[in-house]
C-alpha positions as CSV (number, residue, x, y, z in Angstrom):
1,V,25.3,67.1,-23.3
2,Q,22.5,65.4,-25.0
3,L,21.6,66.1,-28.6
4,V,18.2,65.4,-30.4
5,E,17.8,66.3,-34.0
6,S,14.7,66.9,-36.0
7,G,13.5,68.0,-39.5
8,G,14.9,65.4,-41.9
9,G,12.9,64.1,-44.6
10,L,12.3,63.5,-48.6
11,V,12.6,66.9,-50.8
12,Q,12.9,67.4,-54.3
13,P,15.8,69.1,-56.0
14,G,15.7,73.1,-55.4
15,G,13.7,72.6,-52.3
16,S,14.3,73.5,-48.7
17,L,14.6,71.8,-45.4
18,R,15.4,72.9,-42.1
19,L,17.3,70.7,-39.3
20,S,16.9,71.5,-35.8
21,C,19.3,70.2,-32.9
22,A,18.3,70.5,-29.3
23,A,20.9,70.3,-26.6
24,S,20.3,69.4,-23.1
25,G,22.5,68.9,-19.8
26,S,25.7,70.8,-19.3
27,T,25.1,73.4,-21.8
28,T,26.7,76.2,-20.3
29,S,30.1,74.7,-21.0
30,L,29.6,74.5,-24.7
31,H,32.2,76.2,-27.1
32,N,30.4,75.4,-30.4
33,M,27.9,73.2,-32.3
34,G,27.8,72.1,-35.9
35,W,26.1,69.8,-38.4
36,Y,27.8,66.9,-40.1
37,R,26.7,64.6,-42.9
38,Q,27.7,61.2,-44.0
39,A,26.7,59.7,-47.4
40,P,26.6,56.1,-48.3
41,G,30.0,55.0,-49.0
42,K,31.8,58.3,-48.0
43,Q,33.4,59.8,-44.7
44,R,31.5,61.9,-42.5
45,E,32.2,65.7,-43.3
46,L,31.7,69.0,-41.6
47,V,28.7,71.1,-43.0
48,A,28.7,74.1,-40.7
49,R,29.4,75.2,-37.2
50,V,28.8,78.1,-35.2
51,F,30.9,79.2,-32.4
52,F,29.2,80.4,-29.3
53,G,31.5,83.1,-28.0
54,A,32.0,85.3,-31.2
55,G,29.1,84.1,-32.8
56,S,31.1,83.4,-35.9
57,T,30.2,80.6,-38.3
58,T,32.1,78.3,-40.9
59,Y,30.7,76.3,-43.9
60,A,31.9,73.7,-46.3
61,D,32.4,75.2,-49.8
62,S,29.8,73.0,-51.1
63,V,27.1,74.4,-48.9
64,K,28.2,78.0,-48.9
65,G,25.3,80.5,-50.1
66,R,22.7,77.6,-49.7
67,F,22.9,76.6,-46.1
68,T,22.5,78.9,-42.9
69,I,23.5,77.8,-39.3
70,S,21.9,79.7,-36.4
71,R,21.5,79.3,-32.8
72,D,18.5,80.1,-30.4
73,N,20.3,80.8,-27.0
74,A,17.1,80.9,-25.1
75,K,16.2,77.3,-26.3
76,N,19.7,75.8,-26.7
77,T,18.9,74.8,-30.2
78,V,21.0,75.1,-33.2
79,S,18.9,74.8,-36.7
80,L,20.6,74.6,-40.3
81,Q,18.2,76.0,-43.0
82,M,19.0,74.3,-46.2
83,N,17.9,75.7,-49.2
84,S,18.5,74.8,-53.1
85,L,19.1,71.5,-52.3
86,E,21.0,69.1,-54.6
87,F,21.0,65.4,-54.9
88,A,24.6,65.5,-53.6
89,D,23.1,66.7,-50.3
90,T,21.5,63.6,-49.6
91,A,23.0,62.0,-46.4
92,V,22.4,61.3,-42.8
93,Y,23.1,64.5,-40.8
94,Y,24.4,64.8,-37.4
95,C,24.4,67.2,-34.7
96,N,27.6,67.8,-33.1
97,A,28.5,69.7,-29.8
98,R,32.1,70.6,-28.4
99,D,32.7,72.3,-24.9
100,Y,35.7,74.0,-23.5
101,F,36.9,70.8,-22.2
102,F,37.4,69.2,-25.5
103,R,34.4,66.8,-24.7
104,E,32.1,66.1,-27.7
105,S,28.8,65.0,-28.2
106,W,26.7,63.6,-31.1
107,G,23.1,63.3,-32.0
108,Q,21.4,60.0,-33.3
109,G,21.5,61.5,-37.2
110,T,18.6,62.6,-39.4
111,Q,18.1,61.3,-43.0
112,V,17.8,64.1,-45.8
113,T,17.0,62.7,-49.1
114,V,16.8,64.8,-52.1
115,S,15.0,62.9,-54.8
116,S,12.8,63.8,-57.9
């Protein structure tokens, strides 16, 4: 599966951004997709994930109530709506996909910078 991200950028605190991840290739075997982020000097961490079968979602505690992950089945796209952005949200955001055979794919990453 190939993943292409878009939508990063510079935003002021309290602002919003929407990230999108388009999947192509063997998408019928996908089990779930999610977003991770990595800030300078920190480990990569899970931000949110959506499971295709049940449609359930999980979020990091730090983004609950502010971020929403969603999936467009027809377009094989997963989006992350980020509201009320904070300085601590500054990071490179990576799209991730996992299939039923435990294979994993990563996008190239998109920079999100929250700055005044």
